[in-house]
Structure formats: structure tokens, C-alpha cells
C-alpha positions as CSV (number, residue, x, y, z in Angstrom):
1,M,-17.9,-1.7,17.7
2,L,-21.1,0.0,19.0
3,I,-20.4,3.0,16.8
4,L,-19.8,0.8,13.7
5,V,-23.2,-1.0,14.5
6,A,-24.9,2.5,14.6
7,A,-23.2,3.5,11.5
8,L,-24.3,0.2,9.7
9,I,-27.9,0.9,10.7
10,V,-27.8,4.4,9.4
11,N,-26.3,3.2,6.2
12,Y,-28.8,0.5,5.8
13,L,-31.6,3.0,6.2
14,A,-30.0,5.5,3.8
15,G,-29.6,2.7,1.3
16,T,-33.2,1.8,1.3
17,R,-35.0,5.1,1.9
18,C,-32.8,7.9,0.7
19,G,-32.4,9.3,-2.8
20,I,-29.0,10.2,-4.3
21,K,-28.3,13.3,-2.3
22,G,-29.1,11.6,1.0
23,R,-26.9,8.6,0.0
24,R,-24.1,10.9,-1.0
25,A,-24.2,12.7,2.4
26,I,-24.0,9.5,4.3
27,I,-21.1,8.2,2.1
28,L,-19.1,11.4,2.7
29,A,-19.9,11.1,6.5
30,D,-18.7,7.5,6.4
31,Y,-15.4,8.4,4.8
32,G,-15.0,11.2,7.4
33,G,-15.6,8.8,10.2
34,I,-13.2,6.2,8.9
35,L,-10.5,8.7,8.4
36,A,-11.1,10.0,11.9
37,F,-10.8,6.4,13.2
38,A,-7.5,5.8,11.3
39,L,-6.1,8.9,12.9
40,L,-7.2,7.7,16.3
41,Q,-5.4,4.3,15.6
42,A,-2.2,6.2,14.7
43,R,-2.2,8.2,18.0
44,Y,-2.7,4.9,19.8
45,F,0.2,3.3,17.8
46,M,2.5,6.2,18.4
47,Q,1.8,6.5,22.1
48,Q,1.3,3.0,23.2
49,L,3.2,0.7,20.8
50,G,6.0,2.2,18.7
51,G,8.6,-0.1,17.3
52,F,7.8,0.8,13.7
53,P,9.6,-1.3,11.2
54,D,13.2,0.0,10.3
55,E,12.3,3.6,11.8
56,P,16.0,4.3,12.9
57,A,17.2,3.4,9.4
58,H,14.6,5.6,7.7
59,L,15.4,8.5,10.2
60,S,19.2,8.1,9.4
61,Y,18.4,8.2,5.7
62,I,16.4,11.5,6.1
63,A,19.1,13.0,8.2
64,Y,21.8,12.0,5.6
65,M,19.8,13.7,2.9
66,K,19.4,16.8,5.0
67,L,23.1,17.0,5.7
68,H,24.5,16.1,2.2
69,G,21.6,17.4,0.0
70,G,21.4,16.2,-3.6
71,W,19.2,13.4,-5.0
72,L,21.6,10.5,-5.2
73,P,23.0,9.5,-1.8
74,D,26.3,7.8,-1.5
75,F,24.7,4.5,-0.3
76,S,28.1,2.9,0.4
77,A,28.7,5.7,3.1
78,M,25.3,5.9,4.6
79,R,25.0,4.4,8.1
80,I,22.5,4.0,10.9
81,Y,23.2,7.0,13.2
82,H,22.6,7.3,16.9
83,D,21.5,10.0,19.2
84,T,24.3,12.0,21.0
85,Q,21.5,13.4,23.0
86,P,17.7,13.3,22.7
87,G,16.7,14.5,19.2
88,M,20.3,14.9,17.9
89,L,22.0,12.6,15.4
90,S,25.7,12.6,14.9
91,L,26.5,11.9,11.3
92,A,30.3,11.9,12.1
93,E,32.4,9.0,10.8
94,N,32.0,6.2,13.3
95,S,32.9,2.5,12.4
96,A,30.6,1.3,15.2
97,N,27.5,2.6,13.3
98,Q,25.8,-0.1,11.3
99,F,25.6,0.2,7.5
100,N,22.2,1.5,6.4
101,Y,20.7,-1.5,4.6
102,L,17.7,0.2,3.2
103,G,18.9,1.2,-0.4
104,H,15.6,2.6,-1.4
105,P,15.2,5.3,-4.1
106,P,15.4,8.8,-2.4
107,L,12.1,10.6,-3.2
108,Y,10.4,10.1,0.2
109,Y,13.6,10.9,2.2
110,K,14.3,14.1,0.1
111,I,10.8,15.2,0.7
112,M,11.0,14.5,4.4
113,S,14.4,16.3,4.6
114,L,12.8,19.5,3.3
115,V,9.8,19.7,5.6
116,G,11.4,21.9,8.3
117,A,11.6,19.2,11.1
118,L,15.4,18.9,10.9
119,R,18.3,21.3,11.5
120,V,22.0,20.9,10.5
121,N,24.8,21.9,13.0
122,G,28.1,20.7,11.7
123,N,27.9,16.9,11.6
124,N,25.0,16.7,13.8
125,V,21.3,16.9,12.7
126,S,18.6,17.8,15.2
127,Y,15.1,16.4,14.5
128,D,11.6,16.5,15.8
129,L,10.5,12.9,15.6
130,T,6.8,13.7,16.5
131,R,6.6,16.3,13.7
132,L,8.3,13.9,11.2
133,R,5.9,11.2,12.0
134,I,2.8,13.5,11.7
135,I,4.1,14.8,8.3
136,S,4.8,11.3,7.1
137,L,1.2,10.3,8.3
138,G,-0.2,13.3,6.3
139,I,1.3,11.8,3.2
140,G,-0.4,8.5,3.8
141,V,-3.7,10.2,4.6
142,A,-3.4,12.0,1.3
143,G,-3.3,8.6,-0.3
144,L,-6.3,7.4,1.7
145,L,-8.3,10.6,0.7
146,L,-7.5,9.9,-3.0
147,L,-8.7,6.4,-2.6
148,F,-12.0,7.6,-1.0
149,Y,-12.3,10.1,-3.9
150,I,-12.0,7.3,-6.4
151,A,-14.6,5.1,-4.6
152,Y,-17.0,8.0,-4.2
153,T,-16.9,8.8,-7.9
154,R,-16.7,5.4,-9.2
155,L,-18.4,2.8,-7.1
156,Q,-22.2,2.4,-7.0
157,Q,-23.8,4.8,-4.6
158,V,-24.7,2.1,-2.1
159,P,-23.7,3.5,1.5
160,L,-23.1,0.0,2.9
161,M,-20.8,-1.0,0.1
162,Q,-18.9,2.3,0.3
163,L,-18.5,1.9,4.0
164,L,-17.2,-1.6,3.5
165,F,-14.7,-0.3,1.0
166,A,-13.3,2.3,3.5
167,L,-13.0,-0.5,6.1
168,I,-11.1,-2.7,3.7
169,V,-8.7,0.1,2.9
170,I,-7.7,0.7,6.7
171,S,-8.0,-3.0,7.9
172,P,-4.7,-4.7,7.0
173,A,-2.9,-5.0,10.2
174,N,0.1,-2.9,9.2
175,M,-1.7,-0.3,7.2
176,V,-2.3,2.3,9.8
177,F,0.5,1.0,12.0
178,G,3.0,1.4,9.2
179,M,1.8,5.0,8.3
180,S,2.2,6.0,12.0
181,G,6.0,5.8,12.0
182,L,8.6,7.0,9.4
183,S,8.3,4.8,6.3
184,N,8.4,5.4,2.5
185,D,5.3,3.1,2.4
186,T,3.2,6.2,3.0
187,L,4.5,7.9,-0.1
188,A,4.1,4.6,-2.0
189,L,0.5,4.5,-1.1
190,L,-0.1,8.0,-2.5
191,T,1.8,7.5,-5.6
192,V,0.2,4.2,-6.3
193,S,-3.2,5.7,-5.7
194,I,-2.4,8.5,-8.3
195,F,-1.4,5.7,-10.8
196,T,-4.7,3.9,-10.0
197,L,-6.8,7.0,-10.7
198,G,-5.0,7.4,-14.0
199,I,-5.5,3.9,-15.1
200,I,-9.2,4.1,-14.2
201,R,-9.6,7.3,-16.3
202,F,-7.8,5.4,-19.2
203,A,-10.3,2.5,-18.8
204,E,-13.0,5.1,-19.0
205,A,-11.5,6.1,-22.5
206,R,-10.8,9.6,-21.0
207,C,-7.6,9.8,-23.1
208,D,-6.7,13.5,-22.2
209,W,-3.6,15.1,-20.7
210,V,-4.9,14.8,-17.2
211,T,-5.1,10.9,-17.6
212,Y,-1.7,10.6,-19.0
213,L,-0.2,13.0,-16.4
214,L,-1.6,11.0,-13.5
215,I,-0.2,7.8,-15.0
216,A,3.3,9.4,-15.7
217,I,3.5,10.9,-12.2
218,G,2.1,7.7,-10.6
219,I,4.7,5.4,-12.4
220,S,7.7,7.9,-12.0
221,A,7.1,8.8,-8.4
222,T,6.4,5.1,-7.4
223,V,9.7,3.9,-8.9
224,L,11.5,6.7,-7.2
225,T,10.0,5.8,-3.8
226,K,10.0,2.0,-3.6
227,L,11.1,-0.7,-6.1
228,T,8.5,-3.4,-5.1
229,A,5.7,-0.7,-5.5
230,G,7.3,0.3,-8.7
231,M,7.4,-3.2,-10.1
232,I,3.7,-3.4,-9.4
233,V,2.8,-0.2,-11.3
234,V,5.1,-0.9,-14.2
235,T,3.9,-4.4,-14.6
236,A,0.2,-3.3,-14.5
237,A,1.0,-0.5,-16.9
238,L,2.6,-2.9,-19.4
239,L,-0.3,-5.4,-19.2
240,V,-2.8,-2.5,-19.9
241,L,-0.6,-1.4,-22.8
242,F,-0.6,-4.9,-24.3
243,Y,-4.4,-5.4,-23.7
244,T,-5.1,-2.0,-25.3
245,V,-2.8,-2.3,-28.4
246,V,-2.7,-6.1,-29.0
247,I,-5.9,-7.5,-27.7
248,K,-8.4,-4.6,-28.3
249,R,-6.4,-3.4,-31.3
250,K,-7.0,0.3,-30.2
251,P,-3.3,1.8,-30.4
252,K,-5.0,5.2,-31.0
253,M,-5.8,5.3,-27.3
254,V,-2.0,5.5,-26.8
255,R,-1.0,7.5,-29.9
256,Q,-2.2,10.7,-28.5
257,T,-0.4,14.2,-28.3
258,S,-1.3,14.3,-24.6
259,F,0.5,11.0,-24.1
260,Y,3.6,12.2,-25.9
261,L,3.8,15.4,-23.9
262,T,4.1,13.4,-20.6
263,L,7.0,11.2,-22.0
264,P,9.7,13.7,-20.4
265,I,8.4,12.8,-17.0
266,Y,9.5,9.2,-17.5
267,L,13.1,10.5,-18.1
268,I,13.5,11.4,-14.4
269,P,13.5,8.0,-13.0
270,I,15.4,6.7,-16.0
271,A,18.1,9.3,-15.4
272,Y,18.1,8.3,-11.6
273,F,18.5,4.6,-12.2
274,L,21.2,5.1,-15.1
275,T,23.2,7.3,-12.7
276,L,22.8,4.9,-9.9
277,Y,23.9,1.9,-12.0
278,S,26.9,3.8,-13.3
279,R,28.1,4.5,-9.8
280,F,27.1,1.2,-7.9
281,H,26.5,-1.2,-10.8
282,T,23.2,-2.1,-9.5
283,I,19.8,-0.5,-9.4
284,Q,19.2,-1.9,-5.9
285,P,22.1,-1.1,-3.5
286,S,22.2,-3.9,-0.9
287,Y,23.9,-4.8,2.3
288,Q,25.9,-7.7,0.9
289,R,27.0,-5.8,-2.3
290,L,28.2,-2.7,-0.4
291,A,29.3,-3.9,3.0
292,F,29.9,-7.6,2.7
293,S,32.1,-8.0,5.6
294,E,29.7,-6.5,8.0
295,Y,26.8,-8.3,6.3
296,V,28.2,-11.7,7.1
297,T,28.2,-10.8,10.8
298,S,24.7,-9.5,10.8
299,G,21.4,-11.1,11.5
300,M,20.8,-11.2,7.7
301,Y,23.5,-13.9,7.2
302,A,23.7,-17.4,8.9
303,P,26.9,-19.5,9.0
304,I,26.4,-22.8,7.1
305,A,26.7,-24.7,10.3
306,D,23.8,-22.6,11.8
307,R,21.4,-22.8,8.9
308,T,18.1,-24.6,9.0
309,P,17.8,-27.1,6.2
310,M,14.5,-27.1,4.3
311,A,13.5,-28.7,1.1
312,P,12.0,-26.4,-1.6
313,S,8.4,-27.5,-0.8
314,A,8.9,-26.9,2.8
315,Y,10.5,-23.6,2.2
316,A,7.5,-22.6,0.0
317,Q,5.1,-23.5,2.8
318,Y,7.2,-21.5,5.3
319,F,7.4,-18.5,3.0
320,F,3.7,-18.1,2.2
321,T,2.6,-18.9,5.9
322,Q,4.9,-16.2,7.1
323,F,3.8,-13.9,4.3
324,L,0.1,-14.3,5.3
325,N,1.0,-14.0,9.0
326,N,2.7,-10.7,8.2
327,W,-0.3,-9.5,6.2
328,S,-2.7,-10.3,9.0
329,S,-0.8,-9.4,12.2
330,I,1.1,-6.2,13.3
331,V,4.8,-6.8,12.6
332,G,7.4,-4.3,14.1
333,H,10.3,-4.2,16.5
334,V,7.8,-4.5,19.4
335,P,6.2,-7.9,19.5
336,V,2.4,-8.1,19.4
337,T,1.6,-11.7,20.0
338,R,-1.7,-13.5,19.5
339,P,-1.3,-17.2,20.7
340,G,-3.3,-19.5,18.6
341,T,-4.0,-17.0,15.8
342,T,-3.2,-18.1,12.2
343,P,-4.2,-16.3,9.0
344,F,-7.3,-18.4,8.7
345,T,-8.7,-18.3,12.2
346,F,-11.7,-16.2,13.1
347,D,-9.5,-13.3,14.4
348,A,-7.6,-12.9,11.2
349,I,-9.5,-14.4,8.3
350,A,-11.2,-11.3,7.1
351,V,-7.8,-9.4,6.8
352,T,-6.3,-12.4,5.1
353,L,-9.2,-12.4,2.5
354,I,-8.3,-9.0,1.5
355,F,-5.3,-10.4,-0.1
356,L,-6.7,-13.7,-1.3
357,A,-10.2,-12.7,-2.3
358,P,-9.2,-11.1,-5.7
359,L,-8.3,-14.6,-6.9
360,G,-12.0,-14.9,-7.4
361,L,-11.7,-12.4,-10.3
362,F,-10.6,-15.1,-12.7
363,L,-14.0,-16.9,-12.1
364,F,-16.2,-13.9,-13.3
365,R,-17.5,-13.4,-16.7
366,R,-15.0,-11.4,-18.8
367,S,-16.0,-7.7,-19.0
368,R,-14.0,-4.4,-19.3
369,R,-13.8,-3.9,-15.6
370,Q,-13.1,-7.6,-14.9
371,R,-10.0,-7.5,-17.3
372,Y,-8.6,-4.4,-15.7
373,F,-9.0,-5.8,-12.3
374,V,-7.4,-9.0,-13.4
375,M,-4.5,-7.1,-14.8
376,G,-3.8,-5.3,-11.7
377,Y,-4.1,-8.4,-9.5
378,I,-1.8,-10.2,-11.9
379,A,0.8,-7.4,-11.4
380,I,0.6,-8.1,-7.7
381,L,1.0,-11.9,-8.1
382,V,4.0,-11.4,-10.5
383,V,5.8,-9.1,-7.9
384,T,4.9,-11.7,-5.1
385,A,6.4,-14.5,-7.1
386,Y,9.6,-12.4,-7.6
387,Q,9.7,-11.7,-3.8
388,F,9.4,-15.5,-3.2
389,K,12.3,-16.2,-5.6
390,T,14.4,-13.5,-4.0
391,A,13.7,-14.7,-0.6
392,A,14.3,-18.4,-1.5
393,T,17.6,-17.4,-3.0
394,G,18.6,-15.4,0.2
395,F,17.7,-18.5,2.1
396,Y,19.6,-21.1,0.2
397,S,22.6,-18.8,-0.4
398,H,22.9,-17.0,3.0
399,G,20.6,-18.7,5.3
400,Y,18.4,-15.7,5.7
401,L,14.8,-16.5,6.8
402,G,13.4,-13.0,6.3
403,G,12.2,-11.4,3.2
404,T,8.6,-12.4,3.9
405,Q,7.0,-9.1,4.5
406,A,3.6,-8.5,3.1
407,R,3.3,-4.8,3.8
408,Y,5.0,-4.1,0.5
409,Y,1.6,-4.6,-1.1
410,Q,-0.5,-2.4,1.1
411,C,0.4,0.5,-1.3
412,A,-2.0,-1.2,-3.8
413,I,-4.8,-1.5,-1.2
414,G,-7.0,0.5,-3.5
415,L,-6.9,-2.3,-6.1
416,F,-7.8,-4.9,-3.5
417,A,-10.6,-2.9,-2.2
418,L,-12.1,-2.0,-5.6
419,S,-11.8,-5.6,-6.7
420,I,-13.6,-6.9,-3.7
421,I,-16.5,-4.4,-3.8
422,W,-16.8,-5.0,-7.7
423,M,-17.1,-8.8,-7.1
424,L,-19.5,-8.3,-4.2
425,S,-21.7,-5.9,-6.4
426,Q,-21.9,-8.5,-9.0
427,L,-23.2,-11.1,-6.5
428,L,-25.0,-9.2,-4.0
429,L,-26.9,-6.3,-5.7
430,A,-30.5,-6.8,-6.5
431,A,-31.1,-8.2,-9.9
432,N,-32.2,-4.8,-11.5
433,S,-29.0,-3.1,-10.0
434,Q,-26.4,-5.2,-11.7
435,E,-24.7,-3.0,-14.2
436,D,-21.3,-3.4,-15.9
437,T,-21.4,-0.8,-18.5
438,T,-19.3,2.0,-16.9
439,M,-16.5,2.5,-14.5
440,Q,-18.6,5.3,-12.9
441,F,-22.2,5.0,-11.7
442,R,-24.5,7.7,-12.9
443,P,-28.0,7.8,-11.4
444,S,-30.9,7.3,-13.8
445,G,-34.5,8.3,-13.7
446,S,-35.8,10.9,-11.2
447,G,-33.1,10.1,-8.7
448,Q,-35.5,8.5,-6.1
449,A,-34.6,5.5,-4.0
450,A,-36.4,3.0,-6.4
451,A,-34.1,4.0,-9.3
452,L,-31.0,3.5,-7.4
453,P,-29.0,0.3,-6.8
454,Q,-30.1,-1.8,-3.9
455,L,-28.4,-4.6,-1.9
456,S,-30.3,-7.8,-1.8
457,A,-31.3,-9.1,1.7
458,L,-28.5,-11.6,1.5
459,G,-26.1,-8.8,0.3
460,T,-27.1,-6.7,3.3
461,A,-26.5,-9.4,5.7
462,V,-23.0,-10.2,4.0
463,V,-21.8,-6.7,3.8
464,I,-22.8,-6.0,7.6
465,G,-21.1,-9.2,8.6
466,L,-17.9,-8.5,6.8
467,S,-17.8,-5.0,8.1
468,L,-18.1,-6.2,11.7
469,L,-15.5,-8.8,11.1
470,L,-13.0,-6.4,9.5
471,L,-13.2,-4.1,12.5
472,Y,-12.6,-7.0,14.9
473,D,-9.8,-8.7,12.8
474,G,-8.1,-5.4,11.8
475,F,-7.9,-3.5,15.0
476,I,-9.7,-5.0,18.1
477,S,-7.9,-8.5,17.8
478,T,-4.6,-7.3,16.4
479,F,-4.1,-4.4,18.9
480,L,-6.8,-3.7,21.5
481,L,-6.9,-7.3,22.8
482,S,-3.1,-7.9,22.5
483,G,-2.2,-6.3,26.0
484,R,-0.4,-3.5,24.3
């Protein structure tokens, strides 16, 4: 906290007394410091907490891909394997092994199987868990670096605002925690960030091959990593396409040779899902579809006599309460309890608002950036509604009270952070600094401090207050004060 206070003072002075070069130097130092802080958190989580969500299932998936190769695993035969000795999984047939319920597309697992941290010996696969975790964390860090690049090149060069952006990105309770263990969420963060950069370039009317390549890679890699993340980027892309062609009536932005040249990239996920459907008659292999007899004896199914009755309104309240709890608190296999904390208490409200604050986008005057941010947030709301529908169906059909995880949306943290910073810029920059003409800030005049955007006095107080509260809610309260 003291280090952040010192950083806020330095950023305030840089924003009021430095020219563009001084500001940029401080902003780069901010991003370096935040990245170091995130890595320090990851070390604490690995050494002091553990219990990362579904990590044994992720490890088993990686080991299966290492042993069997290929790109399309036999989901019906994949199990959660156990150590025969420390660092050694046995993939031999064993009916005692639980069915591997993940069913995710294979891109993350294929990459992780090729990084040299696993060795095959017959039906055994040896692994270096620490090395696998570090490599997986590195993928997530690449996503963070890309988001920092986007902010550095697109947001106003106001050091306090850029520091707040970085804090928003790492503050959701499960962001760094989830990156610290094995999880395809790390690759989803990177691929969605690639897509975000591509869409920003498209919004800037930079309709070249780089833009369309970024969008194509972002969409294709995301849907091959995680379906919920894929639904977000596909929905956002369709909204942008509709807005461009139908609302703005600029089909020429899409009818570009550079766009057509990237179309073969989309054939890769199409081929995967067609093959998957032909083999399993679904694009989302599931526990109940592929191992029903085992499913009905698992914790994901409750016999009718043991189910908790709830009216639809009561279930909706339950779902969204749990959803926001899971967004604002660490959720893993090791409990991190905070008695008395709710998503709207002082020790969680700042993290909760990261998800809810973009609702304010709908209240701002329509502009190019406002429309793009709204389309991105609508995509998140659409997928959230689909998740609610799926969870409600699971509850009323199978008595399952799960399906309320909010970490699925942390891959789009760049959209949340950019939206919040944009809204704050509209409200808190000094009157002569409010510009909405470009996605990228370009300094004018001589480059002296007087020609650069400035926070108002109220804006300075708000940004400093939010920064301190995010640090407290996002790490101090959720972990350091939890007794873990």
C-alpha cells in the first residue's frame, strides 16, 4: 500500500509537471511495476495457497495430449489420472479414474503438451508441475503485456489514468490466481486481447492485412481455446460487422482483399468443430452426454429427493449473487473465506464494479468509441445471459447448483478496463482535455505539459481513491488478510 501511495504521488507530479516524454517514461515504469506485482502475487498463490480450479483435470488433459498426440482427443476415453509416484501420471485403463469433465477445445492443452515439461514412458507421463505452471503463467503474462501495449498506445497519456488501467486489469480476485495454476484461461486472455487489438485497429479505419489477421487469429484461436470466450469474441465481431455494414453503411471496410486473404484461417476452427460434431454429435462434449452413469453419481447431479426447491425468481437471485461473489472473491479448491463480505461491501465493491460499471456506457452520448465499447459489453451480457440459462436448466433438470463461475469473463478484462477508463476520461479530465475524435491520443502543440490532457482536481481525487481501493479489495482483503 505504501509503495502504491508513493507511485500515485509520482504519477500525479508527472501528470502536472512533465511533458510527453516524461509522462511516457512514468507510464512504462507503472506497467513494469504492476507486472512485477502480479508475478509476486503468482508466487504467493503457488507457494501459499494452491487449490487452483480443476488443475488435476487440466493436467490430465495435457498428459493425454502428450501421450496420444493429434488435435482431436477422444473425450469419451479421457479420464482424470492420478500419480503413481510424485510427478508421474499413469494413463493406463483404470475404471476407478473419474471421467475428465472439461470438454474444452484442445489448443491450450496441445501447446502445453509440446513445451518440454512432460515425458512419455509407456502408459506413464512424467511432468514438472512447477515448469508447467510457469509456462502457463507466461502465456497469461503475454496477454497482460498486450493489454498494456493497447493502453499505452491508445489511451490518453495521463499517468494516473494509465496506472488505474493496469490496476483494473490485475484486480479481479481470480485473475492472477487463475493464471498461477494450469488453466486454459491464460491462453484465452491472450487470444481475446489479440482480437481486441484487431477490433481497435478496425475502429481506427486501419483496414489492412494486420488488422484482419489479428481479428482472424483472435477469433479462431479463442474458439479453439474456450467456448465461452469464443462466444464473446464471435458475438462482438458479428455486432461490429452489423454496425459497419448496416448502420454505418460502409461495406467497403469489409470488402477488402486483405480481409479475404485471412478467410482460410477461419476454416481451422470450422474443421475442428465439424469433425467434433461428426464424432460426438455435439460441439461441447459433456459429462452427462459421454459418461451418464458416472455423472448421476457425481457431485454435479442431485437425486430428486435431495434437491433444493427454488422458484425462478429465487434462483435468479441465487445465480447472480453467486456470480458476483465468484467475481469478487478467490474461488478454488482451497477455501479463502471472508466472513461478512458481500460483493457490495467495502472490501469487495471496487472489484465488483469492474464488471458492473460498464453498464454506464449506455448513458453516454453516442460516439464512435461509445458504440464500440457498448457492442463489446453487449457481447459479454449476451454470454452471461446464456450462462444463466444453461445453469438454470442444469438446476431444474439435474439439481446442480454450480455453473455460476465469473472467471470465464476475465479473458475480456481489457474491454472492462478500457471502457471504465474511457468513461472516467469523459467525466474527470479537465474541460479542455475532453476529446473523442480518435482511438489514439496524439499530442498537439509543443508537447509541453500545458498542451497535454490533465485530470481535474475531482478527477485526481477519484482516480487515487479508486486505485487504493482496488489494491485493497483485489489483493489485500481477498488474500493477505484471509489467513492464507
